N, C-alpha and C positions, 0 to 999 in steps of 0.2 A: 518073599514078602511075608512077614509075620501076620498072624490074625489081627493083632492090635493095629498094625500099620494099615492093613486092608480096611479095617473098620473106620479108622480116621480118614482115609482117602475117600471112602464111600460117603461119610458124613459131609466132608468138604464139598464133594460133587453135588450132593443134594442141596447144600446151602447155596452153592453158586447157581443152581437151577432155580432156587427160590428167589434169589436176588434178580436174576434175569427174567424170571417168569412172573410169579405172583407179586413180588415186590416192585416190579417194573410194569405192572399192568397199566394199560392205557386208560387214564381217567376220563378221556373225552374221545371215545372211539368214532363218533360221527363227525369229528372235526379234522381238518388238515390245514397246513400252511402256517404263515407267519402269525396270524391272530391266535391260533392255538398255542403256539410257542410263547407269545407274550403273556397270555393268561396263565399258563402253567408256571412260567418264570416268576410272575408276580405272586401267585399263591405259595409257591415254594419259598420265596424270599420272606414273606410276612409270617410264614409258619416255622421257619428255622430258628429254634431256640438259640440265643446267643449271636444270631446274625445281625448285621447292621440295620436291616429293615424289619426286624422282628416286631410283630404286633401281638399283644396278649389276646387270647380267645375272646375275652369280654368285649374287645373293641373291633373284632373282625365282623363288621356289619356290611352286608352287600344289599343294594336295593335294585329292584327291577321294575321297569314299566311292564304292562301286561299286553295290551293290544299292539300287535305288530312286533312284539319282543318275545313274549312267551307263547303266544298263539297268534294265528293269522288275524287280519282285520279287513279283508277285502271280500266282496265289493263294498261292504259297509261294516261298521262295528257289530260284533256278534250280539252285543246287548240290544242293539236296535232291531236285529232280527227277532230277538225274544220279545221286544216291545210290540212289534207288528203282529206276531203270532198271538200275543196276549190280547191285543185289541180285537183281532178277528174272533177269538174265543168269546170275549165279553159281548161283542156285537151279535154273535150267533145266539147267545143266551138271552140277551135283552137288547134288541135293535134300537130301542129308545135312547140308549147311552151313546149312540153314534150321532151326536147332535151337531156335527159340523162336516163340511166337505172333506177336510183333512182326515178326520177320523174314519169317514166312510172310505176314503182312498186307502188309508192304512189297513182297514179290515179287508179290502179287496186286493191288497198287495200291489197297489198302483203307486209305484215310486215317483212317477212324475207328479202325481197329485200330492204326494207327501212333501216333495221338495218345493212345490208351489206354495205350500203353507208357511215356508220360511221358519224362522226361529220360534215364532208364536205357535205354529202348527206342531213343531217338535215338542214344545212344552205341553200341548194338549195330549199328544200321544203318550208322553212319559207320565203325565198325571193320571191318565186312565189305566195305564199298564203297571205303574209302580206305586201309586199313592192311594191314600184313603183306605188303607187296609192294614191288617196286623202284619207285623214283621214275620210271624210264623206262617201266615197264609202266603205271603210273598215268597218266602224261602221255599216253601213246598212247591209253588208254581215253577220257580227257577230249577229246582232239582228235577222235577218231572220233565221240563223242557230239555235240560241238558242230557237226560237219559234217553230221550226219544227223537229230538229234532235232528235233521240232516241238513248239511250245507247244500245250497242249490247248485253249486258248480262241481264240487268234488264228490258229493254223495256221502262224505264221511260225517260222523257225529262231530259236533263242535268240540267236544272234549278230546276227540281224536286228531284235531288240528292244532294241538300243541306241538311245539317244535322239539323233536327228539334231541338235537344238540343242546338246547337250553335246559331240558330236563336233566341231561347228563351234567351240565355245568352246575345246576342247583345242587345235585347230589354230591358232586365233587367238592363243592365249597363246604357243604355241611359235614362231609367226611373230614375236612380239614378244620373243623370247629368254627366255621363261619355261621352267623345267624342270617338267614335270607328273608327279605321282606319284599312284598309287592307294593309299589307306589305308583298308582295308575289314575288316569282321568276317568276310568270306568267307575261304576257304582260300587261302593264298599259293600253294601248288603248283597248285591248281585254276585260279586266275586267270592265272598266268604262262603257261599254255598258249596263251591266246587274246588276252591284253591288247594285245600289240604289233600283231596283225593288225587288231583291231577298234577300238582306241583310239590306236594309235601310241605306246603306253607300253611300254618294254622291260621284261624280267623284273627287272632290277636296280632299277627304279623302281616295282615292284609290291610292296606291303606288305600282309600279311594275317595271319589266325590260322594257327597251325601245330601239327601233331602232332610228337612227338619222332621222331627218325630216328637211324639208326646207319650207320656205314661198315663194309661187309663185302666180302670177296672171294668172289664167287659163280662157281663154275666157271672160276676164273682171271681173272674180270673185276671190277675195283674198282667197287663198286655202293653207292648210297645206298638204304637200306631204310626205308620209312615204318612207324612203329610206331603203337600204338593208344592212347597217352596224350597228353593235351593239353600242349603246350609253351608256347603263348602265345595269349591271347584278345585279339585286336585290336579291342576295342569299348569305347565310353565312355572312362573314364580311361586305358584301355590305348592309345588312339590317340596322345595326346601322347607317351607313353613310347616307342611304336614309332617315331614321327617322330624323336625324339631319337636313338634307337638306330640307325636306318637312314640318316637324312638328316644329322643332326648340326647342324641349324640350324632356327630357327623360320620357318615359311612366312609369306608375306605375304598369301596368299589360301587360303581353305578353303571347300569346297562339300560339303554333305551334304543329307539329307532327313529325318532322324529324330532323336529325342533321343539315340540312340546316337552321334550325331556332335557333340553339344553341346560336349563338352570339347575336341574338335578345333577347332571354330570359336572357342571361348573362348580357348584357348591361342594360336591364330594371331593373333587380333585384339588380344590383350593386349600385343603387342610395340610398340616405338616406330616412329614413321613411319607412312606410308600402309599401311593394312590393309583387307582386305575379307572379310567372312563372307557366305556365300550359302546359303540354304535353298531346295531345290526342294519346292514345296507341291503335292501331288497333288490337284488340284481338278477334273480332267476325267474324269467318270464315263462318258462316251461313247467317247472315243478311247482312254482308258486305264482307270484306276481312281481313284475319289475316296475318299480316306481321310486321316485325320490323328490325332485324339485317341483314338480307340478302334480296337481291332483286334489281330491277332496278329503283324503285321509293319509296320514303318515308322511306329510310333506317334510322333506329334509333339504334345507338350503344352508342355513348357518352352520349346522353340524358338518356338512360336507366341506364347507369352506374353511372351517377352523379346526377340524379334528386333528389333522397332522401337526399343525403349529402348537396345539395344546398337548400333544403327546397321547392323544386318545387312540384306541384301537378301532379301526373301521373294518368290520367283518364283511367280506364279500360272500354273500350267501351262496351264489352260484358255484364259486370255485373253492370255497372253504368248508362247505357242509356237504358230506357225502350222502346224507339222508335229511329229509325235511320234516315230515309229520310223523308223530308217534303211531298214528293209525294206518300208516302204509305198511305193506308187506316188506319184510327185510330182504 
């Protein structure tokens, strides 16, 4: 074998190793099974220049619910944990602000008392914990809470209870020139504090429910003040409306976990061309929580009944995710 032939053979071998190794690296290492295959097939189809399903990068928009989709939501929404902690802090500083039974229950961590207050009680809790303060002060409180608070069941930080498979999916999509958005019923100002750090999704791509706010000059400083009335509820039919308002185009991929996300998946997959709807099904009662048709959070009835007929992916968390939380040891 001549030196030139040997050199060519070596180069070819290295090239083949690159194709089988680096070039074929698993984009979703914490996934397995049919759902993983469907997602990769879809992404490859819309990214293949000249392919029948090719979508230009400008139109590769993917939207994600947050609670129960990107991070956990049991035994209650994490934003409510923040609200209760905030009420307790305010009450410790000034007990006179705990002017009702429900606020006293919230400060004491008495969930029965909180639930007894119904919707009106929840509004009181949110008003005291979220409203009548500057956006800067609120954001600072959220940032401090996320960095310090621990989940009562797992002992993990709330930002460690993001789903590792979903973090991988977000990264994979962005590597393939998708723009990823959060479209959640959670508070927009709450999520914008941490979404970029934990998901890589910047504030301008984070969409959620919101309270009214005003512009005021406080001690000579131009300031946004959060008020205590609902401005927009980003849930169910509100999600497509919010997508149109904030994004201005129909996504080609939508991911959720409950019937509150149904309209978002329906709107997304009703467009022309290649589309994908994905539901995360909470089937793992050992590593996470198992729930769907019944419960107070993340109820999934219509989605379970119609996913197959609509061609949507139903991810079996127990059998198709090899790892759950980012904060878990590998």
